[in-house]
Backbone as a ProteinNet text record, in pm:
[ID]
protein_1_A
[PRIMARY]
MPLQRVRTGVGLHYEVSGEGDPVLLVMGTSGSIGLWAEKVPRLAERHRVIAFDNRGLGGSERGEGPITAASMAEDACALLEALEIPAAHVVGWSLGSAVAQEMALARPEQVACAVLYATWGRCDGFQRSMFTALRHPYATRDMEAALAVAGLAFSPQILDHPDFLQLLEPMAPFFPQNEEQMGVTTEQWDADLAHDTLDRLGAISAPTLVVVGEQDLLTPPWQAKAVADRIPGARYELITGPGSSHCLHLERPEDLVRVVTDFLAEHPVTA
[TERTIARY]
-3305.5	-3189.4	-3107.4	-2994.2	-2931.4	-2879.9	-2871.4	-2744.7	-2696.1	-2562.8	-2467	-2402.5	-2425.1	-2341.3	-2205.3	-2101.2	-1974.5	-1891.7	-1760.4	-1683.8	-1665.8	-1657.3	-1647	-1718.2	-1855.6	-1959.8	-2049.1	-2047.7	-2147	-2239.9	-2335.9	-2416.3	-2418.3	-2380.2	-2320.7	-2441.6	-2480.4	-2574.3	-2493.7	-2550.4	-2483.2	-2575.6	-2511.8	-2589.7	-2485.6	-2557.1	-2464.4	-2528.2	-2437.5	-2506.3	-2426.9	-2458	-2364.5	-2339.6	-2235.9	-2168	-2025.9	-1940.9	-1816.6	-1680.1	-1577.5	-1502.7	-1548.2	-1538	-1592.8	-1528.7	-1586.9	-1523.8	-1590.2	-1519.2	-1551.1	-1539.7	-1664.1	-1657.7	-1659.3	-1545.4	-1517.4	-1577	-1676.3	-1733.6	-1650.7	-1648.6	-1596.6	-1644.6	-1611.4	-1635.2	-1758.9	-1883.8	-1992.7	-2110.8	-2056.3	-2136.4	-2183.1	-2313.3	-2392	-2387.5	-2435.3	-2407.6	-2463.2	-2561.6	-2591.6	-2560.8	-2433.4	-2352.3	-2232.1	-2250.1	-2144.3	-2268.1	-2365.4	-2469.7	-2422.7	-2384.2	-2356.1	-2246.3	-2141	-2056.7	-2085.3	-2161	-2223.9	-2278.7	-2391.6	-2447.2	-2324.3	-2245.8	-2119.4	-2016.9	-1979.9	-1896	-1952.7	-2100.3	-2172.9	-2209.9	-2158.4	-2183.1	-2059.9	-1962.1	-1849.9	-1828.2	-1880	-1815.4	-1958.1	-1873.7	-2013.9	-1931.9	-2048.2	-2006.5	-2076.5	-1976.4	-2057.5	-2001.2	-2137.1	-2157.8	-2169.6	-2109.3	-2217.9	-2148	-2245.2	-2213.1	-2125.6	-2044.3	-1955.5	-2021.3	-1982.1	-2045.1	-2099.6	-2192.4	-2272.3	-2362.3	-2342.5	-2383.8	-2453.9	-2581.5	-2663.3	-2752.8	-2729.2	-2796	-2728.3	-2597.2	-2521.6	-2529.4	-2499.3	-2499.8	-2356.1	-2361.1	-2255.9	-2151.2	-2194.3	-2138.5	-2064.3	-1963.1	-1860.4	-1748.4	-1632.9	-1513.1	-1504.1	-1361.2	-1300.1	-1333.9	-1346.9	-1354.6	-1240	-1152.8	-989.9	-1008.2	-915.1	-902.6	-859.4	-808.3	-774.4	-884.4	-944.2	-1089.4	-1188.7	-1227.5	-1299.9	-1244.4	-1133.4	-1059.8	-1116.5	-1078.8	-1151.6	-1304.9	-1360.7	-1473.6	-1537.1	-1458.9	-1427.5	-1444.6	-1287.2	-1231.9	-1323.4	-1418.6	-1477.1	-1624.5	-1664.5	-1765.1	-1759.4	-1600.8	-1592	-1597.2	-1519	-1541.4	-1690.5	-1789.9	-1913.5	-1990.8	-1958.5	-2004.6	-1952.3	-1820.4	-1741.1	-1686.8	-1625	-1561.2	-1372	-1326.2	-1198.9	-1111.9	-1104.8	-1034.4	-1141	-1087.5	-1196.5	-1097.2	-1140.5	-1068.3	-1148.2	-1088.3	-1091.4	-1064.8	-1185.9	-1187.4	-1234.4	-1146.4	-1184.7	-1144.2	-1271.2	-1268	-1231.1	-1153.1	-1086.9	-1088.1	-1194.5	-1132.5	-1125.4	-1224	-1256.8	-1104.6	-1003.6	-888.1	-810.6	-825.6	-726.9	-732.5	-862.5	-924.5	-874.3	-874.8	-837.1	-671.7	-610	-472.9	-437.3	-538	-506.2	-531.4	-658.1	-663.7	-560.3	-503.9	-382.1	-261.6	-256.8	-128.7	-162	-302	-323.7	-379.3	-434.9	-505.7	-468.3	-360.8	-325.8	-370.8	-389.4	-467.5	-618.4	-680.9	-807.4	-809.4	-721.3	-685.6	-640.4	-729.5	-644.5	-607.7	-650.8	-581.9	-644.3	-578.6	-633.6	-646.7	-763.6	-771.9	-807.1	-713.2	-690.7	-732.2	-873.3	-884	-961.1	-859.8	-884.7	-810.7	-685	-622.2	-479.7	-423.6	-335.9	-284.5	-131	-57	-46	-43	-19.1	-83.7	-137.3	-204.7	-97.5	-75.4	28.7	-28.1	-10	-58.6	-192.3	-176.6	-303.8	-400.1	-390.1	-482.7	-555.3	-460.7	-522	-617	-588.8	-658.4	-814.1	-774.5	-894.8	-1011.5	-927.6	-1025.2	-1075.9	-1008.2	-1054.2	-1186.6	-1147.8	-1293.4	-1402.4	-1392.2	-1497.5	-1579.7	-1481.9	-1522.1	-1604	-1602.9	-1633.3	-1770.5	-1879.4	-2027.8	-2074.5	-1985.9	-2027.8	-2026.8	-1905.4	-1906.5	-2005.9	-2041.2	-2160.6	-2244.9	-2305.9	-2448.5	-2503.2	-2434.2	-2490.6	-2516.6	-2609.2	-2620	-2610.8	-2703.9	-2679.6	-2544.4	-2478	-2366.8	-2267.9	-2288.9	-2201.8	-2221.6	-2374.3	-2405.6	-2342	-2313.9	-2290.1	-2100.6	-2055.8	-1895.7	-1880.9	-1982	-1976.8	-1920.2	-1930.9	-1925.8	-1806.6	-1665	-1527.8	-1490.7	-1558.6	-1544.7	-1557.2	-1622.1	-1678.2	-1598.7	-1620.7	-1510	-1555.7	-1516.6	-1543	-1640	-1643.4	-1759.3	-1869.6	-1888.8	-2028.2	-2049.7	-1976.7	-2009.3	-2069.5	-2032.6	-2092.2	-2192.8	-2264.8	-2401.9	-2457	-2613.7	-2701.7	-2794	-2772.2	-2869.5	-2799.7	-2689.3	-2601.8	-2697.1	-2763.9	-2820.9	-2937.7	-2988.9	-3072.5	-3004.8	-2891.2	-2828.7	-2765.9	-2757.2	-2723.1	-2796.1	-2950.7	-3026.3	-3044.4	-3075.8	-3092.4	-2987.2	-2880.3	-2775.2	-2777.5	-2880.1	-2890.1	-2937.6	-2992.1	-3052.3	-2956	-2815.2	-2701.2	-2589.3	-2624.2	-2545.1	-2602.3	-2560.2	-2579.1	-2738.8	-2820.9	-2965.3	-3036.8	-2917.7	-2937.1	-2811.6	-2859.5	-2738.4	-2610	-2679.7	-2620.9	-2497.1	-2552.6	-2474.2	-2382.2	-2440.7	-2311.3	-2222.8	-2244.6	-2123.7	-2034.4	-2068.3	-2006.6	-1915.9	-1972.5	-1925.4	-1790.3	-1822.3	-1706.7	-1572.1	-1642.2	-1524	-1448.7	-1521.1	-1452	-1370.5	-1367.7	-1313.8	-1185.8	-1204.1	-1068	-1010.8	-1064.9	-974.6	-921.4	-978.6	-898.2	-765.9	-778.2	-668	-564.8	-606.9	-506.7	-429.1	-512.9	-452	-304.7	-220	-93.4	-4.5	-6.4	58.6	196.3	210.2	305.9	423.2	470.5	598.9	566	475.3	455.9	398.9	364.9	308	401.3	542.1	619.7	602.1	516	478.1	364.2	307.6	157.1	247.2	155.5	205.6	92.8	-25.2	-137.7	-108.4	-136.3	-137.6	-229.7	-180.4	-220.9	-242.9	-371.7	-407.8	-429.1	-364.6	-405	-441.8	-550.6	-640.4	-691.8	-652.2	-703.2	-734.3	-802.8	-834.9	-747.1	-725.1	-645.4	-674.3	-817.3	-904	-932.7	-873	-920.1	-850.5	-921.4	-886.3	-871.2	-952.4	-935.4	-833.1	-825.8	-683.9	-611.6	-504.2	-475.5	-381	-371.1	-275.6	-135.5	-66.4	41.4	64.3	-36.1	-79	-80.5	-158.5	-208.5	-68.9	-2	125.4	231.8	215.1	325.8	298.7	173.5	110.2	183.5	162.7	178.2	335.4	395.7	561.1	612.7	531.7	574.5	529.7	435.8	373.9	452.7	523.4	581.6	507.9	553.9	473.1	338.3	297.8	162.4	175.8	49.3	19.8	-20.9	0.4	-55.2	-144.2	-251.7	-344.8	-397.5	-353.1	-426.5	-522.7	-644.5	-755.4	-736.6	-755.9	-732.1	-856.5	-890	-943.3	-1085.2	-1223.4	-1334.6	-1373.5	-1438.5	-1467.4	-1387.4	-1282.4	-1175.1	-1159.2	-1266.2	-1266.1	-1264.6	-1265.4	-1285.4	-1402.4	-1468.5	-1603.3	-1602.9	-1494.6	-1484.3	-1611.4	-1630	-1735.9	-1845.1	-1922	-2003.6	-2007.3	-1885.9	-1884.4	-1817.2	-1756.1	-1657	-1659	-1803.5	-1809.2	-1770.8	-1770.5	-1724.3	-1568	-1546.7	-1385.4	-1306.9	-1372.5	-1323.1	-1325	-1445.5	-1496.9	-1420.4	-1369	-1289.7	-1154.5	-1092.2	-967	-933.3	-1060.6	-1058.5	-1106	-1178.9	-1240	-1101.4	-1010.7	-901.3	-814.8	-814.4	-717.9	-725.9	-910.2	-928.7	-884.9	-924.4	-944	-782.7	-678.8	-534.4	-494	-573.8	-565.7	-690.9	-737.6	-831.6	-829.6	-897.8	-920.5	-903.5	-807	-752.6	-804.4	-843.6	-928.9	-808.7
2339.6	2359.2	2401.2	2289.3	2315.4	2443.6	2509.7	2614	2565.7	2595.7	2529.3	2668.9	2698.5	2826.9	2756.2	2825.5	2785.2	2884.3	2812.3	2902.4	3030.1	3091.2	3179.9	3310.3	3255.5	3350.9	3366.9	3267.1	3270.5	3137.1	3177.2	3053.5	3024.7	2905	2873.8	2723.6	2771.6	2647.8	2599.3	2431.5	2340.5	2226.9	2133.6	2001.1	1863.3	1779.7	1643.4	1552	1489.9	1360.6	1246.7	1128.7	1008.6	941	867.6	826.4	745.5	753.6	696.6	816.2	836	939.5	1035.9	1159.3	1296.7	1386.9	1437.1	1527.5	1673.7	1766.5	1932.9	1965.7	2033.5	2114.2	2252.7	2372.4	2478.5	2581.2	2661.4	2711	2807.7	2844.2	2957	3104	3204.8	3343.5	3326.9	3413.7	3446.7	3323.4	3201.6	3094.2	3043.1	2975	2896.7	2761.7	2668	2524.1	2452	2514.8	2454.4	2479.6	2559.7	2575.9	2446.3	2363.4	2227.3	2176.5	2168.5	2096.2	1948	1875.1	1735	1662.3	1762.5	1709.7	1649.1	1721.1	1662.5	1511.3	1497.3	1370	1238.1	1291.8	1217	1151.9	1282.6	1216.1	1157.7	1174.1	1110.9	980.8	924.5	778.9	711.7	775.8	692.5	757.1	884.8	982.5	1037.6	1060.6	1168	1305.4	1349	1479.4	1602	1700.4	1830	1931.2	2022.8	2118.8	2255.8	2365.9	2479.3	2584.7	2702.5	2814	2909.2	2972.7	3075.7	3191.3	3239.4	3354.3	3464.3	3472.9	3595.4	3556.5	3440.8	3401.8	3268.1	3260.5	3140.1	3160.4	3049.3	3063.3	3095.5	3117.4	3130.2	3300.9	3306.3	3461.4	3527.9	3636.1	3742	3734	3751.6	3749.4	3912.2	3887.9	4012.5	3985.4	4067.4	4091.3	4079.3	4087.5	4080.1	3950.5	3944.8	3814.2	3848.9	3714.9	3676	3537.4	3472.3	3349.8	3284.8	3330.5	3278.8	3286.5	3371	3397.9	3270.9	3246.4	3162.1	3023.6	3022.9	2888.7	2845.9	2975.4	2936.2	2889.2	2950.7	2915.2	2773.2	2685.9	2587.1	2494	2508.1	2437.7	2434.3	2530.9	2536.2	2471.2	2455.8	2371.5	2243.8	2199.3	2028	2011.8	2105	2089.2	2044.6	2158.5	2155.5	2008.7	1971.4	1855.9	1731.6	1729.9	1656.2	1552.4	1607.6	1559.9	1585.8	1499.4	1507.8	1544.1	1504.3	1517.3	1479.8	1551.2	1537.7	1587.8	1508.4	1534	1695.1	1799	1887.9	1947.5	1998.9	1996.8	2136.4	2227.7	2356.7	2415.6	2500.2	2514	2681.6	2757.6	2868.9	2964.3	3032	3121.6	2991.2	2895.1	2776.2	2692.9	2693.5	2636.1	2724.6	2866.2	2942.7	2924	2874.2	2857.9	2730.7	2636.2	2503.8	2497.9	2589.3	2608.8	2652.7	2767.1	2822.6	2720.1	2641	2504.8	2438.1	2397.1	2291.5	2354.5	2474.1	2531.3	2594	2625.6	2632.8	2530.8	2423.9	2302.8	2190	2147.2	2021.1	1909.5	1898.7	1775.1	1762.7	1883.3	1825.2	1830.5	1822.7	1803.8	1678.5	1572.6	1457	1436	1505.9	1538.8	1670.2	1731	1839.2	1825.9	1848.5	1881.4	2081.2	2100.8	2251.1	2267.1	2312.8	2285.2	2418.3	2439.5	2597.6	2657.7	2694.1	2735.6	2829.9	2892.7	3016.1	3035.3	3080.4	3094.7	3255.4	3352.6	3480.2	3540.4	3653.2	3669.9	3767.6	3724.9	3787.2	3941.1	3966.4	4099.2	4011.8	3929.6	3902.1	3859.7	3770.8	3736.9	3860.7	3932.3	4081.9	4197	4147.1	4233.3	4157.8	4034.3	3951.3	3957.1	3957.2	3947.3	4081.2	4209.6	4325.8	4333.7	4318.7	4327.4	4251	4105	4046.1	4091.9	4159.7	4237.4	4347.3	4428.7	4590.7	4551.1	4475.7	4484.5	4447.8	4364.8	4379.8	4479.5	4536.5	4671	4774.1	4747.1	4873.2	4825.2	4705.3	4618.3	4623.5	4587.9	4540.9	4385.6	4333.7	4208.5	4135	4233	4161.9	4172.9	4274.4	4265.2	4162.3	4142.7	4081.3	3915.4	3875.6	3752.6	3747.1	3856.4	3861.4	3825.4	3903.2	3852.9	3711.4	3689	3513.7	3428.8	3463.7	3408.8	3360.5	3426.3	3425.7	3292.1	3263.6	3132.8	3027	3011.8	2914.8	2903.1	2796.2	2754.9	2831.7	2876.9	2889.5	2821.1	2684.6	2580.9	2620.4	2642.5	2640.9	2790.9	2889.5	3022.9	3033.9	2954.1	2975.7	2889.4	2829.2	2716.3	2828.9	2790.2	2905.4	2898.1	2798.8	2808.5	2827.2	2917.6	2935.2	3014.9	3145.1	3173.8	3102.8	3030.4	2903.4	2805.4	2805	2694.6	2745.8	2889.1	2943.2	3007.4	2975.1	3042	2978.8	2853.8	2759.8	2783.4	2835.9	2887.8	3014.1	3071.1	3228.9	3254	3115.8	3143.1	3122.1	3079.4	3021.6	3119.3	3254.7	3377.8	3471.4	3561	3667	3708	3726.9	3776.2	3887.2	3975.6	4097	4206.2	4309.2	4400.8	4383.8	4319.3	4258	4149.5	4043.2	3965.9	4006.4	4093.2	4146.5	4208	4304.8	4356.3	4234.1	4107.9	4024	3974.1	3928	3890.1	4000.2	4131.4	4216.5	4185.9	4151.5	4126.1	4023.6	3927.6	3779.4	3817.6	3902.4	3935.5	4017.6	4107.1	4136.3	4039.8	3929	3832.3	3727.6	3744.5	3633.3	3749.6	3879.9	3955.1	3947.4	3941.9	3942.6	3852.7	3713.5	3586.6	3543.2	3510.5	3517.2	3392.8	3262.2	3182.1	3126.1	3203.8	3148.2	3068	3172.2	3151.4	3044.3	3012.3	2923.6	2777.4	2752.6	2629.7	2527.7	2546.4	2433.2	2355.5	2446.5	2390.5	2287	2305.4	2184.5	2066.1	1991.4	1834.1	1749.3	1767.8	1689.6	1654.6	1505.7	1486.2	1579.2	1616.4	1741.5	1716.4	1730.8	1716.6	1876.6	1916.9	2021.3	2020.6	2049.4	2032.6	2144.2	2169.1	2303.7	2258.1	2328.6	2309.7	2402.9	2366.6	2448.8	2530	2553.5	2679.2	2766.1	2747.6	2810.7	2993.3	3068.9	3221	3265.3	3237.4	3315.6	3242.9	3151.7	3083.9	3003	3056.6	2977.3	2861.6	2762.5	2647.8	2690.3	2777.8	2826.3	2841.8	2927.7	2935.3	2822.6	2753.9	2624.3	2534.4	2540	2427.4	2516.6	2657.4	2699.9	2669.8	2639.5	2566.2	2454.5	2375.6	2245.4	2191	2268.8	2273.2	2326	2401.2	2467.5	2358.8	2264.1	2161.4	2030.1	1993	1843.8	1776.8	1655.9	1571.8	1579.3	1726.2	1728.3	1687.9	1642.3	1590.2	1683.3	1709.6	1797.3	1739.6	1755.2	1724.7	1836.9	1808.1	1930.6	1870.4	1915.1	1845.8	1966.8	1875.1	1947.6	1930.3	2013.9	2007.5	2087.3	2077.9	2159.5	2137.4	2224.6	2266	2234.4	2218	2239.8	2381.9	2446.4	2590.7	2600.8	2712	2758	2656	2610.2	2550.2	2401	2378.8	2223.3	2127.2	2164.6	2076.9	2070	2160.3	2201.3	2137.1	2204.2	2144.5	1975.2	1957	1816.9	1758.6	1759.1	1667.5	1552	1466.7	1284.4	1321.5	1394.2	1393.5	1459.4	1531.3	1611.5	1506.8	1461	1363.4	1234.1	1211.1	1092.9	1078.8	1243.3	1247.7	1273.9	1352.7	1347.6	1235.7	1145.9	1032.1	966.8	904	820	886.6	1031.4	1061	1023.4	1059.2	1065.3	903	815.1	639.2	618.5	736.6	687.1	730.9	797.3	876.2	847	701.1	729.4	796.5	882.5	934.8	843.9	864.6	759.5	828.6	756.6	799.4	874.7
2510.3	2466.8	2572.7	2639.7	2741.3	2732.6	2849.3	2887	3023.9	2997.8	3131.1	3153.8	3267.2	3318	3371.3	3313.8	3356.4	3441.9	3487.1	3585	3542.1	3374.3	3333.8	3371.5	3421.6	3434.4	3322.4	3216.6	3095.8	3125.9	3052.4	3016.1	2864.9	2829.3	2750.7	2673.4	2572.7	2482.1	2379.6	2421.9	2406.5	2351.3	2269.6	2225.8	2222.9	2280.4	2268.4	2173.3	2087	2012	2018.5	2031.8	1988	2115.8	2112.6	2232.7	2164.6	2299.6	2222.3	2315.1	2258.1	2297.7	2263.7	2362.7	2363.5	2245.7	2181	2084.6	2122.5	2151.4	2158.9	2039.3	1978.9	1834.8	1864	1827.9	1857	1722.4	1723.5	1595.6	1575.2	1427.9	1389.2	1387	1325.7	1367.2	1296	1356.3	1333.2	1361.1	1361	1345.3	1452.7	1473.1	1598	1555.3	1642.7	1602.2	1478.5	1437.3	1306.4	1170.2	1171	1067.2	1060.3	1170.8	1144.9	1041.3	1005.4	919.4	936.6	838.2	856.5	951.8	987.9	1063	1156.1	1235.1	1380.5	1382.7	1278.4	1278.4	1218.4	1127.2	1091.5	1169.9	1268.3	1388.5	1511.6	1477.2	1589.2	1612	1443.5	1444.4	1519.3	1549.3	1656	1784.4	1780.8	1903.9	1969	2094.9	2186.1	2157.9	2075.8	1997	2092.4	2135.9	2211.1	2129.3	2105.7	2006.5	2080.7	2115.2	2170.2	2091.9	2118.2	2116.1	2168.5	2091.8	2169	2228.5	2340	2393.2	2325.5	2349.5	2258.9	2114.2	2093.1	1941.2	1992.8	1884.4	1912.1	2033.7	2105.2	2247.7	2354.4	2343.9	2442.8	2487.9	2635.6	2691.3	2641.6	2649.6	2637.8	2740.1	2832.9	2950.9	2972.1	3062.8	3074.1	3030.3	3011.2	2961.4	2796.3	2766.6	2633.5	2572.9	2428.7	2383.2	2280.4	2344.3	2263.2	2240.9	2209.1	2153.9	2251	2361.4	2498	2581.4	2618.3	2684.7	2648.4	2498.3	2455.6	2464.6	2488.5	2522.4	2642.6	2793.3	2898.4	2899	2820.9	2807.9	2771.1	2688	2617.3	2732.9	2774.4	2923.1	3004.9	3055.1	3177.8	3120.6	3008	2956.8	2998.6	2938.9	2958.6	3131.5	3206.6	3363.8	3400.3	3349.6	3379.1	3355	3217.1	3189	3231	3329.6	3390.7	3295.4	3211.9	3051.9	3108.7	3157.9	3188.4	3075.5	2961.6	2841.6	2719.7	2627.8	2463.8	2369.3	2257.3	2133.4	2122.3	2073.5	2042.1	1886.9	1809	1664.6	1675.6	1634.5	1583.1	1470.6	1409.8	1272.3	1264.7	1183.1	1187.2	1298	1345.1	1488.7	1602.7	1588.3	1668	1666.7	1560.1	1569.2	1655.7	1633.3	1720.3	1884.8	1885.6	2054	2096.9	1985.8	2031.9	2059.4	2003.4	2009.4	2166.7	2208.7	2340.9	2436	2404.5	2508.2	2534.6	2407.8	2419.8	2514.5	2473.2	2556.9	2687.8	2730.9	2886.4	2942.9	2895.3	2977.4	2879.3	2881.4	2786.6	2825.9	2960.6	3006.7	3001.4	2897.2	2872.2	2727.3	2683.9	2493.2	2471.2	2451	2432.5	2301.1	2175.9	2067.7	2024.1	1912.7	1865.8	1712.5	1656.1	1522.2	1466.7	1406.1	1391.9	1216.8	1210	1043.1	1025.7	935.7	858.9	990.4	988.9	1115.3	1057.7	1165	1122.2	1264.1	1305.2	1389.4	1429.9	1313.4	1322.8	1173	1166.5	1049.9	1005.7	813.9	742.2	691.6	587.7	503.6	449.4	388.2	321.9	345.7	505.1	586.6	664.5	704.8	765.7	676.4	538.1	452.1	462.5	434.3	437.3	527.8	667	791.9	794.8	751.5	801.7	693.7	582.4	480.4	519.5	585.2	598.6	757.8	825.2	942.9	938.8	817.2	789	787.1	732.1	749.9	873.4	963.6	1090.1	1175.1	1168.9	1213.8	1218.3	1066	1054.3	1051	1086.6	1126.2	981.3	875.9	729.7	716.7	754.9	775.7	621.1	524.7	361.6	311.7	350.8	277	333.8	475.8	549.3	486	444.4	371.8	257	170.5	58.1	72.7	123.1	136.2	215.9	270.4	317.7	207.1	88.9	-15.7	-52	-5.4	2.8	65.4	178.8	240.4	148.2	51.3	-46.2	-152.9	-245.8	-370.7	-494.6	-584.6	-715.7	-752.4	-764.2	-783.9	-737.9	-616.8	-565.6	-576.6	-566.2	-573.9	-737.8	-832	-998.1	-996	-917.3	-905.8	-912.1	-1003.3	-1025.7	-915.2	-848.4	-696.3	-598.2	-598	-461.1	-348	-405.8	-305.6	-238.1	-304.4	-242.5	-175.7	-184.1	-112.9	10.5	21.2	149	234	180	223.9	388.8	373.2	507.5	624.4	569.4	687.4	728.8	701.7	733.9	891.3	938.4	1080.7	1178.5	1124	1187.1	1185.7	1149.1	1142.3	1266.7	1259.6	1386.4	1355	1455	1419.9	1462.5	1543	1585.6	1619.4	1589.7	1632.5	1729	1869.7	1974.3	1925.7	1846.5	1794.9	1696.6	1589.6	1534.9	1585.9	1683.6	1783.3	1827.1	1888.3	1905.4	1771.3	1715.7	1570.8	1538.3	1542	1518.9	1610.7	1744.2	1851.4	1810.4	1741.2	1730.2	1583.1	1509.4	1401	1434.2	1585.7	1588.8	1674	1724	1796	1701.8	1577.5	1452	1426.8	1416.7	1380.5	1490	1614	1712.1	1746.6	1689.8	1757.1	1714.6	1781.2	1788.1	1882.1	1782.6	1918.9	1843.7	1726.3	1618.6	1683.7	1788.9	1875.1	2000.7	1990.1	2137	2097.8	1942	1900.9	1973.6	1965.8	1982.9	2124	2237.2	2371.9	2333.9	2252.3	2230.8	2215.8	2342.4	2327.9	2295.8	2249.6	2212.1	2078.9	2061.9	1878.2	1816.4	1718.9	1625.7	1500.5	1429.3	1294.9	1235.8	1121.8	1070.2	933.1	911.2	784.2	726.6	586.2	518	387.7	330.1	183.4	90.1	-40.2	-131.3	-162.6	-165	-192	-110	15.3	136.8	149.9	125.2	100.1	235.5	327.4	485.7	530.9	551.8	622.2	525.3	405.6	325.7	364.4	286.3	318.9	366.8	306.3	364.6	504.4	564.5	708.3	783.3	728.1	823.4	832.8	748.5	688.5	796.1	852.9	925.7	1058.8	1101.3	1208.5	1225.2	1158.2	1162	1163.7	1094.9	1102.7	1260.3	1334.6	1457.2	1572.9	1564.3	1624.3	1625.6	1747.1	1741.1	1685.7	1578.7	1534.7	1493.1	1459.7	1386.3	1271.7	1203.7	1105.8	1003.9	871.2	794.2	656.4	634.3	537.4	446.4	339.3	223.5	166.2	153.9	55.9	-48.1	-164.1	-322.3	-385.9	-491.1	-589.3	-590.3	-682	-654.8	-489.2	-458.2	-313.7	-212.5	-206.4	-119.4	-66.2	-18.3	87.4	180.5	265.4	388.4	459.8	373.5	430.3	405.9	412.2	380.9	422	553.1	594.3	535.5	474.8	387.7	224	174.4	46.1	32.3	154.6	135.6	264.3	293.1	422.4	466.4	368.8	336.9	352.1	298.4	282.8	394.9	476.6	573.2	686.7	744.7	836.4	845.3	712.3	691.5	738	722.1	758.9	906.5	949.5	1100.8	1175.9	1130.6	1221.2	1230.8	1110.5	1111.2	1189.2	1213.1	1299.7	1457.5	1485.7	1598.7	1679.7	1573.9	1623	1633.1	1577.7	1621.5	1749.9	1792.1	1956	2048.6	2076.4	2212.8	2305.6	2335.4	2491.8	2601.7	2652.9	2773.2	2944.1	3032.9	3136.8	3240.4
[MASK]
+++++++++++++++++++++++++++++++++++++++++++++++++++++++++++++++++++++++++++++++++++++++++++++++++++++++++++++++++++++++++++++++++++++++++++++++++++++++++++++++++++++++++++++++++++++++++++++++++++++++++++++++++++++++++++++++++++++++++++++++++++++++++++++++++++++++++++++++

């Protein structure tokens, strides 16, 4: 398990798969690499995929300093530098999409294109209530409750599946494993709540795809659309129907990867 110490002073655990144009995957709140599931091997059929654990989760060190979308973007940019990758496609999910926004704003030369999957630019009242509710079990160190409310990220169809708990069980190792990691996740929820790029999004110059599921409760379609509307030339893709939840990459991986790979093919990384 490689651990790359980057200029921000933290050791980041990462994995590289496949060959081709580099694609950096930026994970969402509370997750580690394994939560990408099928997305990594599917993307790796055509690309060099770099997946990593955000600081303090999975195999990565916590390091010093606050955890914000901007500080996590510094980590991600530093990882690309350490791996000697001048520019990459950046695919961010949920909190990872907030990180991708900050990367595109702060280090545009490193972002060949941005895929903002399940994204937002500033919390509205509905989303603030949702994030606050999801934050609470981590703040109180109640992992059983945290896994239970994680159901909000899934679709009504899979939640009604008689074997849902058994389907969720293999994902448990990719969530926080101890109190320290639960504390880091609480900081990540705070970063979600504080994220605010709405008035800066017009400065993003990278080709951008915004993709969201119709049933997404955590980052609702209207929030994703508001982001797409503010980024010059951004493409907005709404995936509809059963399984179109916040966890599209778990419930509808083929549909999500098809949309993403088609977009990446239109914007090859140039040296």
